[in-house]
N, C-alpha and C positions, 0 to 999 in steps of 0.2 A: 635562588631567586626569592626564597622566603625572607632572607635578610633585607633585601631591597624593599619588599612590601612592608616589613616591620618598621624599617626606617621611615618609609613614607607615612605610615600611620602616626608616628611620633612627631613628624614635622607638620601634620595637618593643623590648620588654624581654623578657629571658629569665625564665621562671618559676623558682621555687625548685627544682623538679624538674629542669629543664634545666640549671641551674647546678650542681646536685649531680652530674648525669650528666657534665657537662664536667669537674668536679673529679675525678671517679673516672677518667675517660679520661686526664686528666693524670697522675694517680697511676700508672695502668697503664703509661703511656708512660715514666714515670720508672723503674719496675721493669724493663720490657722493655729499656730502653736503658742500664740500670745507671748512672743519672745520680747523681753525688754531690750531697749537700745543698747544698754551696757553689755548685753549678752550676744549681740549680733556676731562678733568675731568668732566666738566659740560655735555658735549655730552655723555660721558659714563653713567652718571646717567640717562639721558633721554633714552638712548639706552636700559639699563637694565630694567627701568620701563616699557617701551613698550613691552619688551620681557616677562615681568611678567604679563602683563595685561590679557593675554589669560585665564589662569586658576590658577594663584597664584604661579606658578613656571616657571622656564625657559623652554621654548619650544625648541625643536631641530631646529637648523637653517638649 
C-alpha cells in the first residue's frame, strides 16, 4: 500500500491558489535578497530546492 501512497504524492498537483502563493513567495524572496533580474533563474532554482528540502515535494508557502 505504501507504493500507492507514494505514487499519489508524486501525482499531486498544486492548485492555482498554491501556485500564486508560491509565485508571490518567490517575488518576496527576490525583493528581500535584492536579486537582479538577470539572476532570477538561478535564484528560482535555489528557491525551489529549498522548498523541496522539507520532505521531497513543495510545501505550502
